[in-house]
C-alpha positions in Angstrom: -25.9 -46.1 22.6 -23.6 -43.0 23.0 -24.0 -39.9 20.8 -20.8 -37.8 20.4 -19.7 -35.0 18.1 -17.9 -37.3 15.7 -20.9 -39.4 15.0 -23.0 -42.4 16.4 -21.3 -45.4 17.6 -23.0 -48.6 18.9 -21.5 -50.7 21.6 -22.8 -53.7 23.3 -21.1 -53.7 26.7 -21.9 -53.0 30.2 -18.6 -51.2 31.2 -18.3 -47.7 29.6 -15.7 -45.2 30.5 -16.9 -41.6 30.0 -14.4 -38.8 30.2 -15.5 -35.1 30.8 -12.6 -33.0 29.5 -14.1 -29.8 31.0 -14.3 -31.0 34.6 -11.4 -33.4 34.5 -13.7 -36.1 36.0 -13.5 -39.7 34.9 -16.3 -42.2 36.0 -17.0 -45.8 35.4 -20.6 -46.8 35.1 -22.1 -50.2 35.0 -25.6 -49.1 33.9 -27.1 -48.9 30.5 -25.4 -46.2 28.2 -27.2 -42.9 28.1 -27.1 -40.1 25.5 -24.4 -37.6 26.3 -21.7 -35.6 24.5 -18.6 -37.4 25.5 -15.7 -39.3 24.4 -16.5 -43.0 24.3 -13.5 -45.2 25.1 -14.0 -48.9 24.7 -11.3 -51.5 25.4 -9.9 -52.8 22.2 -9.0 -56.1 23.7 -12.7 -57.1 23.6 -13.0 -56.6 19.8 -9.6 -58.3 19.4 -10.6 -61.4 21.5 -13.8 -61.6 19.5 -12.1 -61.6 16.2 -9.6 -64.3 17.4 -12.5 -66.4 18.5 -14.3 -66.1 15.3 -11.0 -66.9 13.4 -10.5 -70.0 15.6 -14.1 -71.1 14.8 -13.4 -70.8 11.0 -10.0 -72.7 11.3 -11.7 -75.5 13.3 -14.4 -75.8 10.7 -11.9 -75.7 7.8 -9.9 -78.5 9.5 -13.0 -80.7 10.0 -14.0 -80.2 6.4 -10.5 -81.2 5.2 -10.5 -84.3 7.4 -14.0 -85.3 6.1 -12.8 -84.9 2.5 -9.5 -86.8 3.1 -11.4 -89.8 4.6 -14.5 -89.8 2.5 -13.3 -88.4 -0.9 -9.4 -88.8 -1.0 -9.1 -88.0 -4.7 -11.2 -84.9 -4.3 -9.1 -84.0 -1.2 -5.9 -84.1 -3.3 -7.5 -81.7 -5.9 -8.7 -79.5 -3.2 -5.4 -79.1 -1.4 -3.6 -78.7 -4.7 -5.9 -75.9 -5.7 -5.5 -74.1 -2.4 -1.8 -74.4 -2.2 -1.5 -73.4 -6.0 -3.7 -70.4 -5.5 -1.6 -69.3 -2.6 1.6 -69.8 -4.6 0.2 -68.0 -7.5 -0.8 -65.0 -5.4 2.7 -65.0 -4.0 4.2 -64.9 -7.4 1.9 -62.1 -8.6 2.9 -60.0 -5.5 6.6 -60.9 -5.9 6.5 -60.0 -9.6 4.8 -56.7 -8.8 7.5 -55.9 -6.3 10.3 -56.8 -8.7 8.7 -54.7 -11.5 8.4 -51.7 -9.2 12.0 -52.2 -8.3 13.0 -52.2 -11.9 11.0 -49.1 -12.7 12.1 -47.0 -9.6 15.7 -48.2 -9.5 16.2 -48.2 -13.3 17.2 -51.9 -13.2 17.1 -54.1 -16.3 16.3 -57.7 -16.4 19.9 -59.0 -16.7 20.9 -56.9 -13.7 18.5 -58.6 -11.3 19.6 -61.4 -8.8 19.2 -64.9 -9.8 15.9 -65.8 -7.9 14.2 -62.6 -9.0 15.1 -63.0 -12.6 13.8 -66.6 -12.5 10.6 -65.4 -10.9 10.1 -62.9 -13.7 10.8 -65.5 -16.5 8.6 -68.3 -15.1 5.8 -66.0 -14.2 5.9 -64.6 -17.9 5.6 -68.3 -19.0 2.7 -68.9 -16.7 0.9 -65.9 -17.9 1.1 -66.8 -21.5 -0.8 -70.1 -20.6 -3.2 -68.5 -18.2 -4.3 -65.3 -20.1 -6.3 -67.2 -22.8 -8.1 -69.2 -20.2 -9.1 -66.0 -18.3 -10.4 -64.5 -21.7 -12.5 -67.6 -22.3 -14.1 -67.4 -18.8 -15.3 -63.8 -19.3 -18.7 -64.5 -20.9 -21.6 -65.5 -18.5 -21.9 -69.1 -17.6 -18.5 -69.8 -19.4 -16.9 -70.7 -16.1 -18.5 -74.1 -16.3 -16.9 -74.7 -19.6 -13.5 -73.5 -18.2 -13.6 -75.9 -15.3 -14.4 -78.7 -17.6 -11.5 -77.9 -19.9 -9.2 -77.6 -16.9 -10.2 -81.1 -15.7 -9.8 -82.7 -19.3 -6.6 -80.8 -20.3 -4.7 -79.9 -17.1 -1.2 -80.0 -18.8 -2.3 -77.5 -21.6 -4.4 -75.2 -19.6 -3.2 -75.2 -15.9 -0.1 -73.5 -14.7 2.5 -75.5 -12.8 1.2 -74.4 -9.3 -2.1 -76.1 -9.9 -0.7 -79.5 -10.8 -0.8 -82.3 -8.3 2.6 -83.9 -7.3 1.8 -86.8 -9.5 0.9 -84.7 -12.4 4.1 -82.7 -12.0 6.1 -85.9 -12.3 4.1 -87.2 -15.3 4.2 -83.9 -17.2 7.9 -83.5 -16.6 8.5 -86.9 -18.0 6.2 -86.4 -20.9 8.1 -83.1 -21.7 11.4 -84.9 -21.5 10.2 -87.6 -23.9 9.1 -84.9 -26.2 12.7 -83.4 -26.1 14.4 -86.7 -26.7 12.3 -87.3 -29.9 14.1 -84.4 -31.6 17.5 -84.7 -30.3 18.6 -87.3 -32.9 17.3 -85.2 -35.7 19.1 -82.2 -34.4 22.3 -84.0 -34.3 21.7 -85.2 -37.8 21.1 -81.7 -38.9 24.4 -80.6 -37.4 26.2 -83.5 -39.0 24.8 -82.7 -42.5 26.2 -79.2 -42.2 29.7 -80.4 -41.9 30.4 -80.4 -45.7 29.3 -76.7 -45.9 31.9 -75.5 -43.4 34.8 -73.9 -45.3 37.5 -73.8 -42.6 39.0 -77.2 -42.3 40.0 -77.0 -38.6 36.4 -76.2 -37.5 35.2 -79.0 -39.8 37.4 -81.4 -38.3 36.5 -80.5 -34.7 32.9 -80.7 -35.4 33.1 -84.1 -37.0 35.0 -85.3 -34.0 32.5 -83.9 -31.6 29.4 -85.3 -33.5 31.0 -88.7 -33.8 31.7 -88.7 -30.1 28.2 -87.7 -29.1 26.5 -90.2 -31.6 28.6 -93.0 -30.3 27.1 -92.4 -26.7 30.1 -90.6 -25.1 29.7 -87.3 -23.1 31.7 -84.5 -24.5 33.8 -82.2 -22.5 33.4 -78.4 -22.3 36.8 -78.1 -24.3 35.2 -80.2 -27.1 32.2 -77.9 -27.4 34.2 -74.7 -27.1 36.5 -75.9 -29.9 33.6 -75.7 -32.4 32.4 -72.2 -31.2 32.9 -70.7 -34.6 30.9 -73.2 -36.5 27.6 -71.7 -35.2 28.0 -68.3 -36.9 26.8 -67.6 -40.3 25.5 -70.4 -42.5 24.3 -73.1 -42.1 24.1 -73.2 -38.2 23.9 -69.6 -37.2 20.5 -68.1 -36.4 20.5 -65.8 -39.4 21.5 -68.4 -41.8 19.7 -71.4 -40.3 16.9 -73.1 -42.4 13.4 -73.2 -41.0 13.3 -77.0 -40.6 16.3 -76.9 -38.1 14.8 -73.9 -36.3 11.5 -76.0 -36.0 13.6 -78.8 -34.4 15.2 -76.5 -31.9 11.8 -75.0 -31.1 10.3 -78.4 -30.4 13.3 -79.2 -28.2 12.8 -76.1 -26.3 9.0 -76.7 -25.8 8.2 -73.7 -28.1 5.6 -73.6 -30.8 7.4 -75.0 -34.0 4.6 -74.3 -36.4 5.1 -70.4 -36.7 6.5 -68.9 -39.7 10.3 -68.7 -40.0 10.6 -65.0 -39.4 8.8 -65.6 -36.0 10.8 -68.6 -34.9 14.2 -66.8 -35.1 13.3 -64.0 -32.6 11.9 -66.5 -30.2 15.0 -68.7 -30.4 17.2 -65.5 -29.8 15.0 -64.5 -26.9 15.3 -67.9 -25.3 19.1 -67.8 -25.6 19.2 -64.4 -24.0 17.0 -65.6 -21.1 19.4 -68.7 -20.5 22.5 -66.4 -20.7 21.1 -63.9 -18.3 20.2 -66.6 -15.8 23.7 -68.2 -16.1 25.3 -64.7 -15.4 23.1 -64.2 -12.3 23.7 -67.8 -11.2 27.5 -67.5 -11.7 27.4 -64.3 -9.6 25.3 -66.0 -6.9 27.2 -69.1 -6.7 26.0 -72.6 -7.3 26.4 -73.5 -3.7 23.7 -71.0 -2.6 21.0 -73.0 -4.4 19.0 -75.8 -2.7 18.6 -79.3 -4.1 15.2 -78.4 -5.5 16.5 -75.3 -7.3 19.5 -77.2 -8.7 17.1 -79.8 -10.2 14.9 -77.0 -11.6 17.8 -75.2 -13.1 19.0 -78.5 -14.7 15.6 -79.1 -16.2 15.4 -75.6 -17.6 18.5 -76.2 -19.5 17.7 -79.5 -21.2 18.6 -82.2 -18.6 16.2 -84.6 -16.9 17.1 -84.7 -13.2 14.6 -87.3 -12.2 17.0 -90.3 -12.5 20.1 -88.4 -11.3 21.5 -87.7 -7.8 21.9 -84.1 -6.6 25.8 -84.3 -6.9 25.4 -85.4 -10.5 23.1 -82.4 -11.1 25.5 -80.0 -9.6 28.4 -81.4 -11.6 26.5 -81.1 -14.9 25.4 -77.5 -14.0 29.0 -76.6 -13.3 30.0 -77.9 -16.8 27.2 -75.8 -18.2 28.3 -72.6 -16.6 31.8 -73.2 -17.5 30.8 -73.0 -21.2 28.2 -70.3 -20.7 30.4 -67.9 -19.0 32.7 -67.9 -22.0 29.9 -66.4 -24.1 29.4 -63.2 -22.2 31.6 -61.0 -24.3 29.3 -58.2 -25.6 29.6 -56.7 -29.0 28.0 -53.7 -30.6 25.5 -54.3 -33.4 25.5 -51.4 -35.8 23.3 -50.7 -38.7 25.2 -49.0 -41.4 23.1 -47.2 -44.1 24.9 -48.5 -47.1 24.7 -52.1 -45.9 21.2 -51.6 -44.7 20.1 -50.8 -48.2 21.6 -54.3 -49.2 19.7 -55.8 -46.2 22.9 -57.0 -44.6 23.8 -56.9 -41.0 27.3 -56.6 -39.7 28.7 -57.1 -36.2 31.7 -54.7 -35.4 33.9 -54.9 -32.5 34.1 -51.5 -30.8 36.9 -50.6 -28.4 35.9 -50.5 -24.8 37.0 -46.9 -24.3 34.4 -45.9 -27.1 31.7 -47.9 -25.4 32.4 -46.3 -22.0 32.2 -42.8 -23.5 29.0 -43.4 -25.4 27.3 -45.8 -22.8 24.5 -43.5 -22.2 23.7 -43.5 -25.9 24.1 -47.2 -26.3 21.6 -48.3 -23.8 18.8 -45.9 -25.0 18.5 -47.4 -28.5 15.3 -49.2 -29.5 16.0 -52.9 -29.0 13.8 -53.8 -32.0 15.7 -51.7 -34.5 19.2 -51.9 -33.3 20.3 -54.1 -30.3 23.2 -52.4 -28.5 24.6 -55.1 -26.3 23.8 -58.7 -27.3 25.6 -61.9 -27.5 27.1 -62.9 -30.8 25.1 -65.0 -33.3 27.5 -67.9 -32.8 27.0 -67.7 -29.0 23.2 -67.7 -29.2 23.1 -70.7 -31.5 25.8 -72.6 -29.6 23.9 -72.0 -26.4 20.8 -73.6 -27.8 22.7 -76.5 -29.3 24.5 -77.1 -26.1 21.2 -78.2 -24.6 21.4 -81.2 -26.7 25.2 -81.8 -26.9 25.8 -81.6 -23.2 22.8 -83.4 -22.0 22.1 -86.3 -24.4 24.6 -88.7 -23.0 24.9 -87.5 -19.4 26.0 -89.3 -17.3 28.5 -91.1 -19.3 28.6 -94.8 -18.5 
């Protein structure tokens, strides 16, 4: 043991290098350490090699344990590997989300200004946290963790996030969610068809009748056909502000949202979903579809209402290109202004403001409260059309 002015340090070694700064003498001793006021210098490689050796022992033990589970308990091995990989992915998402949030705070960047992959990480992580937070709250009381693990095994689709699903569960749950979407598509198309007599403009009524007849007959509509009925989805009966609660619940069910909330809560959720899709489409159009991998292409198609399991990668890319062609036409911003006289009558008006006025007052527009007055948003017709497009563009694709 060597005692120095900085404290006491223990070392188990036979080679000690003692330096005497006053005499400039350096000696090497192979005897037992003695008490002395000196600077103890120990080779760090010995500690490093020791830690590497311990790490190798742990790795070999872990590999043997995994092989034992794989041969003796194959089902338990699948659950074990899924949990380990899922936990690592979840930790990675937490770190990545924290980094992106810090970037948004320090650089004053909004969600819609993020690159595509970072924006997708934020949106998917928010969706996972909505599912994970109630489970964490349930596990807070003592001995409640046993109940939590039991519920996780019994209801993995409802309680576990996507990273903790096995590969077979991911396929099964994706097919189940797609079947849930398909159950509501026919009713959504019927709701759009029932609204045709309420459309005042004859041209829009004729275009919508042609579009619905084409889709219900099994044909795949073109982007031009859907763009021709863009004006139908503003106001009543297909606009978000004039849409009845029954049709909103059908859209929420198709979007895998909770449809049993009150009507005044469904409308903001549908609008938020449309904004998320629009921001993702803008970022994807900036990045370029060719920069995405095949897995990312399939994930993007599934997020927009198409089931990619039975399609080739080229078909998925073709469909996503059609989606982006329509979505990029819906990016013209408008200014939403509350006017005191109309506010007294509880009416909202969308006024087109000249671009020079917007540029002069840009610093004021972006500081408004998004709950009271939304400065730059998509039009009501654009939000409603984007949500209905998840049915119109995917129900008959690919056309036979």
